[in-house]
N, C-alpha and C positions, 0 to 999 in steps of 0.2 A: 324360245320370245317372248314377247308380253308386249301387246299393242298399246297400253295407256298404262305407261311407268310415271308413279308419282310425282320425279322430278326430272330437271334436266340434268341433274348431276347423275342421279342412280341408268339415266338412259345412256348417258357419256360412259358411265362406267363399264353397263353392257358392254356396247360397241367397242371397249377397248378388251375385255372379257373375248369376247366373237372373234374379235381378231386374231388375239392369240390359239384359240382353241381352233381357227378354221385356218388359221395363214402362220403357225410355227415357223421355225428352222426345220432346215431336212437332217436325219440324223443317218450315217450310214449304216447298214446291216455289221452286224459283226464278223471279222475279219473281210471284210470286203470295202477295199480300196478303192476300189475304181469307182463305187456309188461315192464319193466324195466330189466335191465341186474342182473344175481346175485349178482353182486356188491352193484346196487342201492337197489336192495331186503335187502342185508340183512340192508343197512345203514335204512330203513326203519321199521324194523323189528329186535329187538336183536333174536329171535325165530327163527331157520335154517327151521320151520315148513313151511316161505313164499314161499319156492324155491317149495317144494313138491305141494303146495296149488296152485300155477301155472298152473304146468302141469296138475295138476287134471280139474284146471278149463278150461282150453282149451280140454281135450278129454270131459270133462261132457258137454260143451255149444256146443261143435259141435256135442256131440252125438245126441243132442235135437236139434239142428236145421238137421240134414241128416232125421231122423224122423219126422219133423213136428211139429210146435210147435202147444201143444195139450191145454194146460189148462192157465190160467192168472198169477198164479205163475210162472211156466215157462218161458212166456215174461216178467214178474217183473227181473228174475234172470237175463235172457241174455240182459237184459239191462243195467241191475247195473253190471253184469261183461264185460259190455264196449264191444257187439255185438248187431249189426245190425239186430232189430228184422223186418220181412217180414214186408210193407208195410199193404199186407192183411190182416193181424190182426188187426191192429187197427179196420178197416172199416170193418169186423167181427162183433166184437165190437161196433161199431157203428152200424152194422144193427141187433144184437141181443138187443138192448135198446131198437131200433125203432120196429121192431116184436113185445116186450111186453110193447110198449108204457109209458116206463118208470116205469114200475110198477113191484119188486119182490117183492118175501114171506118173504126175509130176511134182515135185518139191515145189515147182512153179505156180501152180498151178495151185495150189493148198496157199500159198504166198499173195498169189491176186485176188482171190476168192477173200482171203483174210482182211484184205485191205481195202475190198471194195464192202465189206459188211461193217465193217468201222468208221469206213467212211459214211456209210449210208445210218449211222446210231444205232447198230446192231451189238452181238457180243459174240466174238468169232472161237470164243469156248465153249458157245454153246449156239451153234446154229443146227437146228429141226432135231436137237440133241446130240449132235459131234460136234468133240470139241479139235477145232480144226488147229489152234497151237500144241495141243499132246503131237498133232501129225508133223507140226514143224521142227519143234527141238530133236524128235525123236527120229524125223527121215533119216534113213539109212544111202540117200541117194545124192550126198552131199557132196564127196570127194568123188576124187575119177572124172567129173562131170565138166561143164561149160561153170567158167565164175558167174555165168547168170545165177545158178542156184545156190549158191552160198550171198551172192547179195541180194536177191528178193526174199530170201528168206528172213535174212537179218533185220531188212528193210520193213519185213512183216509185224518179227518178233518186236521190234521199235514203234509201232503203231501205236500201242496200248499198255497199261500197267496190267502181266499176265503173269501167274503162279509157274513156275517151273521146280521141278524137283532137282536135287541136287546132284542125283545121277542123268539128269538130260544128257542123249548124248552130244547135242548142240546147245550149248549157252554162248549169248550174246559177243562173250569174251572169247571162244573158240572158232566162231564164227568170223570174228574181226581180225584172227590171226590168219583165219585162212585165205583173206582178203586180201590180208598186207603184202602176204607171202608171196601173191601173185604180181604184185609191180614192177613195170619193165624199169630199165634204168635209167630209161629216157622219162619218168615219170607217170607214162600213160599205162593203159591197161589194155587187155584185148581179152575174145571171147574162152580162147583155149591157149595155145602157144602163138609166135611171131611177133610182126608189128604191130605199135600198139594202137586203138582203132579210136575213133570221137565218143560212140556211139557206146561201148562197155564203159572207156574213161570217164564218161560225163555218168554213167548210171552209180558206177562206184563212188563216183565224187559226192553224190546223191544221198547215197547208204551213209559215208563216212559225215556227211553233215549231224546226223546223230550221234557222233561219238566226237566231235572236237574239242571235249575235254580231256579228252587220252591224248597226246605229247606224240604217239607216235600217230596216230589216226588225224592229227590236225597237222604231224610234217605232211604224211602220204598227201592229204589232200589240198595243201598248197602247192603239190608239186602236179599234182594233176592236174588241177586248173592253168596249170604253169602251161603244161604242156597243149593243153587245149587253145591259148593264144597264140604258140609259135606253130599249130597243127591248118590255124586260117588258113587259107587259099587268099588268091589274090583279089577276090570277088567277094569275098568276107564270109562264106562258109565254109563248108566241109563235100567241096563236090557238088553233086545235084541232086543230093537228100536232103528234105525241106528235115525227115527227120532226125538225121545228127544235128543238124541247126534247135531244133526243140528239145531234144534231148542236153546238149549243152546249156543253154538257158534254164532248164531245170536243174540240172548239180550246181552250176555257179550261183544262182539263184538261192538256191537250198542253203549253199556252204557259204552266204553271206557275201559274195562277190556280185556286182554290178554286171552282168551282162550287154548291157548298154554301156558301159565304161569305156575308157581312153583304148585299155589292154586289148580290148577285145575290137576293137575298128579299124577298119582300114579301109582308106581312102574316108569319104563320107558314110561308109556301110559298117554296121555295128551289128550284134547277133540278133538285137530285136526286130530293127529293120530287114534284116535278113528275110529271118522268120514273115512277117509281112508281106514281103514280098511272091510268098509260096501260096497269099490268096487266094480264092476260087471264088465265082462267083456265087453268090447267096448265102455267104459268110463260112460258105468248107476249106480246107486248104487240099491243093496239089502235093502230088511227091515232087515234082518237077515245076520249074517256074513255068508258068503259063498253058500248066496241065489243065487236065480236069481234077473234079471232085473225087478223092481216095478219103476212103474210112479209116486206114489208120494214119495217114494224115494228120487228117481232121483232129483226129482224141489226142494223139501228140500233140499239137498245135496250141489245144485246148488246155491241157495239161501245161503246157511251157507258159502259156501268157496267164493263165491262173496261178503260178510258182512265180511269176514276176511283179504280179501283182500283189501276193504275200511277201514278199523279199521286200517292196516298198514300204509294207505295215507291218515291216520285221518278223512275218510269219515263215512259214516252209509250207511246200506241198504237201509231203505226206508228215508232218507233225498231226497228229489225228488224234492229239487229246481233248481238244475242245469240240468235238464235231459231236453230233451236227450242226449246222449253222443257226444258233437260235433266230436269228429274222432270215432267213431263206429267200431270197428271191421266187415269188410267186407269178401263176398264170390266172390275170384279173379282167375284166373288162371295165373298161372306161367310158363314161359319157358328159360332153361338155356342153353345157345347156346355157346360152346365153337367155338376153333378156324378149328376143323376139324369135330365136327360133337356135338350131343346134349348133355349134361350132365345132364338133370335131366326137365323133366316138372309132372307139379302138379296141383290140386285147393286147398286154403288154404283161412283160416280166419284170415285177416290181416289188421291192422290200416294206415300203410306205408309200400313202397316198402323194408324197411331193415328189416323190421319185416318178409314180405312176402318169401322176399329171405331166411332167417334164417330157417323159419318153413318147407319151399320145399327145401331146401341141409340140415336138418337134419332127412328128410322124407324119404328122397334119398339115404341118408348115403355119401351125398357129402361133402367134407370136406371145410370149409372157412379158408382164413386167413384175418381177420378181425383187426388189428394192434390197439388197444386199445378202439375198440368199433368206429374206425372214418372211417378209409380205408379199404376196402373190395379188398386188392391186390391178393389174389390167392382166385382161385374157383376150384375142383375138380383138384389143380396141377397142372393149369394153372395161372402161375405168370405175374403180368402186367412187359411189356417190353421184352416177351419170344421170340420176332422175333429185337430185337436190337434197337426199333423205341421208339417212340410217344406211342404205341398200350395199351391197357389196357382192363379193365372192364368196360362197360357201359350199361346204360339203357333207355329205351322209356316206354311209357304205352298206350296201344291205349284201346280208350272210343269213344263212341258212334261212331266207324266205323271211326275214324282220331286217328292218330300219336300224343301222347303227347311230344316234350323235353323236358325236367323239367331243368329248372333253378338251381334248388335245389338240397343238397343229396337226400341221398336215404331214411335217416331215416324223412327227411322235409318232401316228396312227402307226401301228404293224398290221399290214395286210396278211391274209389266208388264202388257201389256193381256190379259187373260184368266187373270190369278193368280185361285186359291182360297184363301183365307186362312182358315184355321183357329183360331179364340181358344178355348182348352179349359181348367176345370177338370182339374188333375191335380197328382197328386205321385210318385212315386219310382215307383210300379209302375206309371204309365199310359202306354199307348203307344199310337201312331194305325196307325191299317190301311193298310198298305203295298199290297197287292192282295187282289182277289178272283176267285176263279175259277170256272167252273162246269161243269160234267161233265155230259151235252153240251153243245156250247155252243148249239145250239137244240133246247131238250127240248121231247117230244113230249106230249098231255095222256096221264094218268095213268102216266109214267116220272119212276122216281124221279128228281131231280135231287141231285148229289155241289155242293158248295159247299167250295171250301178256302180258307183265307183267311191272309194271310202279316199277320205285324204289325212294325212297326220302332219301337225305341226310338233311342236316343242317350245311349252309356255314357260318364261321364266318367272318362278317363285319367288318373291321378295324375303318370305319369313325362311326357309332354307338356303337361297342362292342355289340356287339348282335351274335346270330345264326339265319341264315335267311333260313327255308325250302324251298329246289328247288327239283322240281318232272322230272324225266328223264325217257328214255325208259333204260329197266335194258338191255344193250346189254352182250353177254357171258356168259351167265348164263346157268344152266344145268336146264332142265324141264323134270323130269320122272313122268311117269303115269303107273302103271300095269305092269312094267317090260322094260317098253319101254322108251329112252330118246331123248333128242334133244337138241340143243343150241340154243338161244335166238340170230337173227339177232342184226344190229344196232338200228331196231324200235323194240328191243325188244318182237320181236314173234319166235315160235318157233310152228313148226310143227309134231304132232305125225303121221306120215303118216300108212294109214291103220286102221285107227283108234285102237278102241277094241270090246271086244263081251260084251254081253249086262251083269252088275254089277255092282255093287258099287265100287267105287276106290279112291286113295290118290292122289293129285297134291302135287308132291314134287319140292319146286326150293330152287338150292344150287347154292354158290360161292367159294366153296375151291378154295384154291389156295396153291401151293406147297411153303413152309418157309417164308409164309406171313399171313395179318390176311384176311378173306372171302371177295368177294366183295360183296357180300351180304348178310344179317344174314338166315337162314336156314327158309322157310315158307313153309305152307302145309296147304289147303282147299281140301273139298271133291268133287268127282263131281261122275254123275249118269249115265250110259250109257243104255241107254234103244232102243228098237224094235220097228220099225212102228208098229201100231195098227194094220196095214192092212195085215201084215207079221206074226202074231201070230193066233192060233185057236180062233176064235171068239166063244166070248158068244151067249150063243145060243138064248137068250134076249139082245144081240147088238143094234136091232134098238130102246132100250129104252132107252139107254142111249145115253146123252145131247151130242151134239157134241162138246162143249165145254169140254164135262168132257170125252171125249172118250179117249186120250192118257193118260190120268191122270189113269182112273181106272185100264187100263192096265201096269202103270207104279206102280202102290199100287199094282196089281196082283202080277206080275214080281219080286217086291220086295219081297214078301211073308209079306204086311203089311194087306194088305187086301185078305180074301181068298171068294172063293163063297159061295152059300146058300143050293146047292145041291152035296149028293155023288154020285147020278147019272150020272151027264148031268153039263158042266159048264154052271152055272147060277148066273149071278152077282147080280140080283134086285137091279137095281140103285137108281128105287122111294123108296125102302122100307125103312123106318127111321132106323137111328139105336141108339141102346140102349145104355142106362149108362154104363152100363158090357161091351160091346162090343168098346163103343170109349174109357173106361180107358185102355183097355186092346191093342189097336189100339195104344193108348199114351206109352206103356210098349215097345213096340217093336220099336215104331221112337226112344224111346230115349237108346235104348240098354239095357232093366232093365227086368233081368228075373222073373217070378211070383215067391210070395213066396211059400215055402213048402207045399204038401196037409197037414204036421201038426201044419203048423202056426195057432195060435192064431186067433178065430175068430174075425172080426172086427165091424160085421152091424151082426143083429139077424136075417133078413130077405137075408144072403148072406150064404147059406148053406155049409157044407165040400163037399157035391157031384156035386155040379154044377162045368161045364166047368170052370168058371169065378171066382172060389174061391180066387187061389191064385193069379191074377191076379187085384182083386179088394184089395185085403189084401195088394199087394206092393204097388196097388197106393195110398192104405191110408196112407200105411207107408212112401212115397214119397210125401207126401202132395200134390198130384196130384188131390185127389179128396178128399169130407167131406160127411156126408151124407145128407137127405132132414131131418130128426129129429136126436136126440139126439142117437139114436140107429137104424134106417134104413137107407139103401143106397137107395132104391127103384130099383134094377141092373134093371129091364124091363123098367124103364120109359125112356120115349124120351131126347135124347139130345137138347137143345135150340143152338140157334146161339148166344148167349149170355155168356150160359153157357160152350159151347166150346170155347169160347175166353179167358175164365177165367181158363177152364182144359188147354190151352195149353199154357198159361202165368205159369201158374205153375211149366208144366213137364220141362219147356225148359226153366226156370226160368229165362223171358226176359227183358231188362233192360227196366223202365217204364218209361225213360228219351223218350222212341223213341213215347209217347203218344200223346205227343204235336202235330206230326203229322196229327194223327187224327183228331184233334179233331176240331167238325163243318164241318164233311163229309155229316154227313146224317140229314133230314130232321126231323125224328124221332127219336130222340137223345135223346129227353127229356123220351124215353117210355123204355129209357135202364135202368134197376135197377141198383140203386147205387154200390152195390158188384161187380156189370161187367162192369162200365165207365169206369175205364183208363186201365181193360182188350182190351175190346172193341177197344178203341183207340190207345191200342199200338199192337198189332196182323194186325187191319188196316191200321196204320201209317206204318208198317214195309212191306205191301203188302202180309201178309199170308191171310189174309181173304179179301175180298170186298162185297158191298152191291148190293142190284138191284136198278140199277136204281140210286138216289137220297134215298132209303131207305135202314137202317140195316135189320131191320126184326126181332128184337132181341128176340122174342118170338117162331119164326119160329122152326118149328120140322129139325133139320137135317138128309138129305137124304144119302145113303150111296155113291152114287156119289158125292154128296159135299164134306164128308168127305175125300174121296179119291183124289179128286181136290184140297184140302187143306192139307194133307199129302204129296204130294208128292214137298208142296213146302217150304216144313220144313227144316231145315239143318239139 
């Protein structure tokens, strides 16, 4: 923006451009009907259930993401609900296939993995070098088995365009014939033989949705749908099971039939409202109404909710022809800064800036004025033009350590994982903090601290009609740390004279002005003041601590990140290898998370309730920081390798994997790094969190306690 424009006409024109650039209309991510406004949702579906389903999708999807993606069905549901599934999940699937050498016992295993890989953007015909599609069409365990086998295999083969030879054992046509032959006279289906049941009938209906062009399949689907209507009980469901209701919603929605329509309504209860009645606290779903969270119930409910949204937009849950979603909802942080203080801060999942702003404002109960869905003119009671000028609400996005000043509206700026959205009230004078440099970098108690602030603004270029970035020292702004304040000089530097005591602090930069927009938008970053190692009570084994690790060991000890190994004397044991349980507990402390309660459910068979690390491991598992060495075992006393440490740090801090490029090719032994850990190693080394020994990374080397301390104090 330019402070002195040549004419009022140009100035007004700039303001109009700025309003469109900052406050444009919302655009829903592809395939996400729930990202539309209530009005748009009503246009997509005549049933009001679409609005409540939108809220349920948010709650359930984000509940699953918060607790870590734990199954292929969860991953599929998240992807089809429009959320970004962590890249680590697809990599874990690839590792699973590689470890099994492409061989699984059941046809349904191949089908499930195929669907998950496809939903996450992978190629099922080449997963770690194995062709899962060939395992499907040449499977010898279809006939003589449950109907599930044929149904899921056909669903998987329909998930994409795959090449199959003429002599394939099972073509889609053969599978379809196998399924149609099992329809009962009443129109329903069952797993083997006997009376029709809702789960299998709904599952087959989901499969038949991909073959509606076939007259026989279409007729069979219509009969199955009719059976689901007649099978509803007086309470609008199918007995006490939420899963049966979920499967019916998936099948009907996939076949193009509204599960909230009159045909599926008993009294005032339809299938969609019935499913929502199984909601559990926090966003999960229960098996029975009024019950507690159940993983199976939750993952099926998530798929059902996603299926209903896709139905409203004319799509199908297992139509994976255009996946992954091009603009998925990703995890971003949002700050809303007013002219005199912070209005709201939070972390949300969103696909664009407007969506992120709306979700943050709603969560923090901050009112938005969004005229006709196009212009955000007021937030928290602060309206554009409050100071009588051309001031108003603006936004910038931090990505990869740099600010982006978008030239499009909030609804048109697509977000990436770990973006930081800053919505602020400003004017021509308002700038954003570009960087803050602290000297010394690791201040000690009582030592003067110099803080240098650099600011950035975008100046209007009349020749090019663009906004050019300009950096400069931020003079005259306030720096506050631990109750002490100072004002920056012309060079952008402020000195906190006399320093501070040893502790963790927050540096806060503000430029509030009376009766005007701020000079800079409020900014903060952490600071640690740690004593010099020589001034502290020495560890009895201090001579064993490597010189490069000495300060880090004492800093980690002072910050209560790590403790000694003896109750009788101060012993650190620097060369002792750190265990998986110890490192999990360390990462919890670093991320500010408390261990799970002693009464929490057991996560691993070898993590016993009486162990000191029981709550820490359970919480780390819940947060997705750690996983087991097998499906049931954690091996708490096992050693942490350097590559495993990189993986756990990446998960705990949710680091942006875009930094991996900076760590590519750094080490001569990179070919020895396991595939599941390669991106993590590149990311943490690219960010300077971990380093190698000379030219090698030594991925399989065990991590010592002094190594862990050195890494811990580098983490934000």
